[in-house]
Each structure stands twice: as structure tokens, then as C-alpha cells.
C-alpha positions as CSV (number, residue, x, y, z in Angstrom):
1,M,44.8,-135.3,74.0
2,I,45.4,-133.2,70.9
3,R,48.3,-130.9,71.0
4,S,47.5,-127.2,70.7
5,T,48.8,-123.8,71.4
6,T,45.6,-121.9,70.8
7,G,42.8,-121.5,73.3
8,R,40.1,-122.9,71.0
9,A,42.2,-126.0,70.0
10,A,43.3,-126.6,73.6
11,A,39.7,-126.9,74.6
12,T,39.0,-129.4,71.8
13,G,38.5,-132.9,73.2
14,L,38.4,-131.8,76.8
15,L,35.7,-133.4,78.9
16,L,34.6,-131.5,81.9
17,A,33.4,-133.8,84.7
18,L,31.6,-131.4,86.9
19,G,31.3,-132.8,90.3
20,L,29.2,-130.8,92.7
21,T,31.6,-128.2,94.2
22,T,30.8,-128.3,97.8
23,T,31.0,-125.1,99.8
24,A,30.3,-126.7,103.2
25,C,31.9,-129.6,105.0
26,S,29.9,-132.5,106.4
27,N,29.8,-130.8,109.8
28,G,28.0,-127.8,108.3
29,Q,30.9,-125.5,108.5
30,E,32.4,-123.5,105.6
31,S,34.8,-125.6,103.5
32,N,38.5,-125.0,104.1
33,T,39.1,-124.6,100.4
34,G,38.1,-121.0,100.7
35,A,37.0,-120.9,97.1
36,S,33.8,-119.0,97.7
37,S,35.5,-116.2,99.6
38,V,37.6,-114.9,96.6
39,D,36.7,-111.6,95.1
40,T,36.3,-111.1,91.3
41,V,39.0,-109.0,89.6
42,S,37.9,-106.0,87.4
43,G,41.4,-105.2,86.0
44,K,44.2,-107.4,84.6
45,I,44.5,-110.8,86.3
46,S,47.8,-112.1,87.6
47,L,48.3,-115.8,88.1
48,T,51.1,-118.0,89.5
49,Y,51.5,-121.6,88.3
50,L,53.6,-123.7,90.7
51,Q,54.7,-127.1,89.3
52,K,56.6,-130.0,90.7
53,Q,59.2,-131.5,88.4
54,G,58.9,-128.6,86.0
55,D,61.7,-129.9,83.7
56,Q,59.8,-133.1,83.0
57,E,58.4,-133.2,79.5
58,Y,54.7,-133.4,80.6
59,F,55.1,-130.4,82.8
60,V,57.0,-128.5,80.2
61,G,54.0,-129.0,77.9
62,E,51.6,-128.0,80.7
63,A,53.5,-124.7,81.2
64,A,53.5,-124.0,77.5
65,G,49.7,-124.6,77.3
66,A,49.2,-122.4,80.3
67,K,51.3,-119.6,78.8
68,A,49.5,-119.7,75.5
69,K,46.1,-119.5,77.2
70,A,47.3,-116.7,79.4
71,A,48.5,-114.7,76.4
72,E,45.2,-115.2,74.7
73,L,43.2,-114.0,77.8
74,G,45.6,-111.1,78.6
75,I,46.7,-112.6,81.9
76,D,50.1,-112.0,83.6
77,L,51.3,-115.6,84.3
78,K,54.4,-116.6,86.3
79,V,55.4,-120.3,86.1
80,V,57.7,-121.7,88.9
81,N,59.5,-125.0,89.0
82,L,59.2,-126.5,92.5
83,G,61.3,-129.6,91.6
84,N,60.6,-132.1,94.3
85,D,60.8,-129.6,97.2
86,A,57.7,-129.7,99.3
87,N,58.9,-126.8,101.5
88,K,59.4,-124.6,98.5
89,T,55.7,-125.0,97.7
90,V,54.6,-123.0,100.7
91,S,57.4,-120.4,100.4
92,E,56.5,-119.8,96.7
93,V,52.8,-119.4,97.6
94,K,53.7,-116.8,100.1
95,A,56.0,-115.1,97.5
96,A,53.2,-115.1,95.0
97,I,50.9,-113.4,97.5
98,A,53.5,-110.8,98.3
99,Q,53.7,-110.1,94.5
100,K,49.9,-109.5,94.5
101,T,48.9,-112.6,92.5
102,N,45.2,-113.1,92.1
103,G,45.3,-116.8,92.0
104,V,47.6,-119.8,92.4
105,I,47.5,-123.0,90.4
106,V,49.7,-125.7,92.0
107,V,51.0,-129.2,91.3
108,V,52.3,-130.2,94.8
109,P,55.5,-132.3,95.2
110,D,54.0,-133.7,98.3
111,P,50.3,-133.7,99.3
112,A,51.2,-133.3,102.9
113,V,51.7,-129.6,102.4
114,G,48.1,-129.3,101.2
115,P,46.5,-127.9,104.4
116,Q,49.2,-125.2,104.8
117,V,48.9,-124.2,101.2
118,V,45.1,-124.0,101.4
119,Q,45.2,-122.0,104.6
120,T,47.8,-119.6,103.3
121,A,45.7,-118.9,100.1
122,R,42.5,-118.6,102.1
123,D,44.0,-116.1,104.6
124,A,45.1,-114.0,101.6
125,R,41.8,-114.4,99.8
126,I,43.3,-115.6,96.6
127,A,41.9,-118.3,94.4
128,L,43.5,-121.7,94.6
129,L,43.3,-124.5,92.0
130,T,45.3,-127.7,91.7
131,S,46.3,-129.4,88.5
132,D,47.2,-133.1,88.2
133,D,47.5,-134.1,91.8
134,Q,44.8,-133.7,94.5
135,V,45.2,-131.6,97.6
136,C,43.1,-131.8,100.8
137,A,42.4,-128.8,102.9
138,T,42.1,-130.6,106.2
139,G,44.8,-133.3,106.1
140,P,47.9,-134.6,104.4
141,D,46.2,-137.6,102.6
142,P,43.7,-136.7,99.9
143,S,42.6,-140.3,99.6
144,V,40.8,-140.1,103.0
145,C,39.6,-136.5,102.6
146,A,36.0,-135.5,102.6
147,K,34.9,-134.5,99.1
148,G,34.0,-131.0,100.2
149,D,37.6,-130.5,101.5
150,L,39.3,-131.4,98.2
151,V,40.6,-128.4,96.3
152,P,39.2,-128.1,92.8
153,R,41.4,-129.9,90.4
154,V,42.2,-129.9,86.6
155,G,43.9,-133.0,85.2
156,F,43.0,-136.5,84.3
157,S,40.8,-139.2,85.7
158,G,43.2,-141.6,87.5
159,A,40.6,-144.4,87.4
160,Q,40.0,-144.0,83.7
161,M,43.7,-143.8,82.8
162,G,44.5,-146.8,84.9
163,A,41.7,-148.8,83.3
164,E,43.0,-148.1,79.9
165,V,46.5,-149.1,80.8
166,G,45.3,-152.4,82.4
167,K,43.1,-153.2,79.5
168,R,45.9,-152.7,77.0
169,A,48.3,-154.7,79.1
170,A,45.7,-157.6,79.2
171,D,45.3,-157.4,75.5
172,E,49.1,-157.7,75.0
173,Y,49.3,-160.5,77.6
174,T,46.5,-162.5,75.8
175,K,48.2,-161.9,72.4
176,A,51.5,-163.2,73.8
177,G,49.9,-166.4,75.0
178,W,51.5,-166.2,78.5
179,N,50.2,-168.0,81.6
180,S,49.8,-166.8,85.1
181,A,52.2,-169.3,86.7
182,D,55.4,-167.8,85.2
183,T,54.2,-164.2,84.8
184,R,54.4,-161.3,87.3
185,V,53.0,-157.8,87.2
186,I,55.2,-155.0,88.5
187,A,53.1,-152.0,89.6
188,A,55.4,-149.1,90.4
189,W,54.5,-145.8,91.9
190,K,55.1,-143.2,94.6
191,Q,52.7,-144.5,97.2
192,D,51.7,-141.3,99.0
193,V,50.4,-139.7,95.8
194,T,46.6,-140.3,95.6
195,V,46.2,-140.1,91.9
196,C,49.0,-142.6,91.4
197,G,47.2,-145.0,93.7
198,D,44.0,-144.5,91.7
199,R,45.8,-145.3,88.4
200,V,47.5,-148.5,89.5
201,K,44.4,-149.8,91.3
202,A,42.3,-149.3,88.2
203,A,45.0,-150.9,86.0
204,K,45.0,-154.0,88.3
205,E,41.3,-154.3,88.2
206,A,41.0,-154.0,84.4
207,F,43.8,-156.4,83.8
208,G,42.4,-159.0,86.3
209,T,39.0,-158.9,84.5
210,V,40.7,-160.2,81.3
211,A,43.7,-162.1,82.7
212,P,42.9,-163.3,86.2
213,G,45.4,-165.1,88.5
214,V,48.6,-163.1,87.7
215,Q,50.4,-162.1,90.8
216,T,51.1,-158.4,91.2
217,I,54.2,-157.1,92.9
218,E,53.8,-153.6,94.2
219,V,57.0,-151.5,94.1
220,A,57.3,-148.2,95.9
221,T,59.3,-145.6,94.0
222,D,59.9,-141.9,93.9
223,N,58.2,-141.6,90.4
224,T,61.5,-141.1,88.6
225,P,63.1,-143.3,86.0
226,T,66.3,-144.0,88.0
227,G,64.3,-144.5,91.2
228,A,62.0,-147.0,89.5
229,Q,64.9,-148.7,87.8
230,D,66.7,-149.3,91.0
231,K,63.7,-150.6,92.9
232,V,62.6,-152.9,90.0
233,A,66.1,-154.3,89.6
234,A,65.9,-155.4,93.3
235,T,62.5,-156.9,92.6
236,I,63.8,-158.9,89.6
237,T,66.7,-160.3,91.7
238,A,64.2,-161.4,94.3
239,N,62.0,-163.2,91.7
240,A,64.6,-165.0,89.6
241,G,62.2,-167.8,88.5
242,V,59.8,-165.4,86.7
243,K,59.9,-165.7,82.9
244,H,57.4,-163.1,81.8
245,W,56.9,-159.6,83.1
246,V,54.1,-157.0,82.8
247,V,55.0,-153.5,83.9
248,W,52.7,-150.5,84.6
249,G,52.9,-147.6,87.0
250,C,51.9,-144.0,87.8
251,N,53.7,-142.5,84.9
252,D,56.1,-143.1,82.0
253,E,59.0,-142.7,84.4
254,N,58.1,-145.8,86.4
255,V,57.4,-148.0,83.4
256,H,60.5,-146.8,81.5
257,G,62.6,-147.4,84.6
258,G,61.1,-150.9,85.0
259,V,61.5,-151.9,81.4
260,T,65.2,-150.7,81.5
261,A,65.8,-152.7,84.6
262,L,64.5,-155.8,83.0
263,R,66.6,-155.2,79.9
264,N,69.7,-154.7,82.0
265,A,68.9,-158.0,83.8
266,G,68.9,-159.8,80.5
267,V,65.2,-160.2,80.0
268,S,64.4,-160.1,76.3
269,A,61.9,-157.7,75.0
270,D,59.6,-160.6,73.9
271,N,59.2,-161.4,77.6
272,V,58.2,-157.9,78.7
273,I,55.0,-156.0,78.4
274,G,55.4,-152.4,79.5
275,V,52.4,-150.0,79.2
276,G,53.5,-146.5,80.0
277,L,51.4,-143.5,81.1
278,G,52.4,-140.3,79.4
279,A,54.2,-141.6,76.3
280,Y,56.9,-139.0,76.4
281,L,59.5,-141.5,77.5
282,A,58.0,-144.6,75.8
283,C,58.5,-143.0,72.4
284,K,62.2,-142.9,73.0
285,D,62.2,-146.7,72.8
286,W,60.1,-146.6,69.7
287,S,62.5,-144.1,68.0
288,G,65.3,-146.6,67.7
289,T,65.7,-149.9,65.9
290,Q,66.1,-152.1,68.9
291,A,63.1,-154.3,70.1
292,S,61.6,-152.8,73.2
293,G,59.6,-154.2,76.1
294,M,57.6,-151.0,76.0
295,K,54.6,-152.2,74.0
296,A,52.2,-149.2,74.4
297,A,51.6,-146.0,76.4
298,L,48.7,-143.8,77.3
299,F,49.3,-140.3,75.8
300,I,48.5,-137.5,78.2
301,N,48.9,-134.0,76.9
302,G,50.0,-131.5,79.5
303,R,49.3,-128.5,77.2
304,D,45.6,-129.2,77.4
305,V,45.7,-129.4,81.2
306,G,47.7,-126.1,81.5
307,A,45.3,-124.3,79.2
308,L,42.2,-125.6,81.0
309,A,43.6,-124.7,84.4
310,V,44.3,-121.1,83.3
311,Q,40.8,-120.8,81.7
312,T,39.2,-122.2,84.8
313,M,40.9,-119.6,87.0
314,Y,40.1,-116.8,84.6
315,D,36.4,-117.7,84.7
316,K,36.4,-117.7,88.5
317,L,38.3,-114.5,88.9
318,K,36.6,-112.5,86.1
319,S,33.0,-113.6,86.4
320,G,32.8,-115.5,89.7
321,K,32.0,-118.8,88.0
322,E,32.5,-121.6,90.5
323,M,35.3,-124.0,89.7
324,P,34.3,-127.6,89.0
325,A,35.4,-130.1,91.6
326,E,37.3,-131.8,88.8
327,A,37.8,-131.2,85.1
328,F,39.2,-134.0,83.1
329,A,41.1,-134.1,79.8
330,K,41.0,-136.8,77.2
331,T,43.7,-139.5,76.7
332,T,44.9,-141.6,73.7
333,M,46.6,-145.0,73.7
334,V,49.6,-145.1,71.4
335,D,52.3,-147.5,70.4
336,A,55.3,-147.7,68.1
337,A,53.1,-147.4,65.0
338,T,50.9,-144.5,66.1
339,W,52.8,-142.2,68.5
340,K,54.0,-139.8,65.8
341,S,50.6,-139.3,64.3
342,A,49.1,-138.7,67.7
343,G,51.5,-135.7,68.3
344,V,53.6,-137.2,71.1
345,T,56.8,-135.2,71.8
346,C,59.7,-137.2,73.1
347,S,61.7,-135.9,76.1
């Protein structure tokens, strides 16, 4: 993920994983995504980018990348911060339609609103693309959705990211010389977010291949640092005999919160292996002089995702090019010695 504010550079290093974009469901009926019913636009294109947690560093970068690409392509772009309000998602889609937007890119706070968002966009014959998190047209849970009913998505491969996190955690575990009897893994994530589940599952599998036998404790959080910190603190209390801890999760927020909880509980940094996902919070620990349990993090650059999402929508609306089922951006593992040269921006 190389930081960039220009269209050409933002595309550098991006790998498009072009799944077959299905236009029909398994029952032979037209897909509820409505992608093929959108008309091309001959004049200036207007887009709306709706983001959950828009003040988070990753999404700030995503918005910046989207704005830079929109300026390059001559697109009118409006970015809206949804916070964590699922209800606001639907109302903002309706507001965008009322303002004559040609397309909506959305990061949903809750996938349960997916079917309503899809139907609203379909009824208005506007293009719909998701970034980061998956959305299903026919149900609230993308993990059980038919492939043809998943809305096209730009973001990262959850399985690939999780595998990288698990592999690095296993390398650190092996280097530390720990054993499974007195080690526990904390896997923290918001458990109704499909891409989060993909990440932690892949991390567990990759870690287990190298370091089998370590018990994993699954911790349900709200994907925020304070939420993760509170839940992990309770987990530490309930497992007082554990000496060594490995922490991973859906994002940097979960891992940073978990590492903080362990520090507050008196666990030394030498007994903690945290591997973040994002690096925008992990780098805060590396900026100081104190030893940290945050040993590494996978750098994901929101700028590239925002730029690619806008480009994908532009191609669909201007020339009718079908959107890929998924388009993936590259990631880079960083640590205290490499995060600055990789271009990580601390939040």
C-alpha cells in the first residue's frame, strides 16, 4: 500500500482480483444488486461516498484518496461520515438520490442494512459499490449470501490479510521461545462484520500451522480501542494464570486496545505479541521510547482503496464497464523499524 494523492500513483501496487460479476441469482432471476440496470452518464458525474467511522485515520485517508481521484476525473464527490449509525446509512442514501447523485459508494456501519440500501439504490437506478465491508442484497449476513447477491466491493482480501497477521505472530512467538501451555491468543473483533471474521479465521489458521496447540480466546468487541480494551481486560482477569499473550483482531483498534489492557494489568511488553491491522495506531507505540507489546502491524492504505473505488464507479458510469466482484489492494507488514519508510501516518 504505497501512499499517493495522484491517480496514477494510487493505482500502483493495486491488484484487481476479478471475480465473475454475476448478474443472475442461482434461481435464474435477476440479481438484486441491480448493477446491470444502471444507465451510463454522458455529462458530469456526481458521486456520494458514505463511510462508517469517518474520523478514523484509515477512513480519513480513504476519503482523501477518493477526493484526489475525483478531482483528477472531474467528478463531483460528496463524502459523508456515518459514524456508527446504521439508520443514517439508509437516510443518507435517500438524501444522495434526492440530490441527483449518479452513484453511491458505501462502507456500512452494520451489514444488516444491506438489503434496504441495495433496494433503495436499485429503485432509483443508481450505481452502488461497497468499499471495505461486504453487503448482501438479500439478507443481513454477507457470510451466508450467494455470490451473485453480494454487492461489488473494493477493499482488501480478509483472508490474505489475516494470514499475514497470523504468520507474523507465529514468527514472533517462535522467536520468543514460548510454549503453548502458558500462552493464550486473544482474537478480538466485531463478530457480525464478515470481513472481520475472515481476517481472524485466517490469522488463526496461519498461526496454527507454525505454532500448533495454543488456545485462542475469542473476544467480541465493537471494533473500537476502548471497547476492545474493556473486553480484553475482563478476559485477562478471567485467565490469571496465563504468562504470555498473543493479540490480533479485525483492525488496529482491537489490537491496540488489547495491548493497552495487558499493559494496564501489569503484563510486561516482553510477554505480549500484538500484531495490528492498519498500523495507524500501532505506530503510536513505536513513536515513543517505552517498550511495547505491539510487535508489528499490517499496513493498509485507505487512500488506495478510496481512489480505486472512485475509478471503478467512473468506469461503470462513463463507459458501462462492469464492476469486478472484488478489487483488492496490496498490504505491507511493518514494525518499529520500518513503519516510517513505509509511509504510515499515525492517528
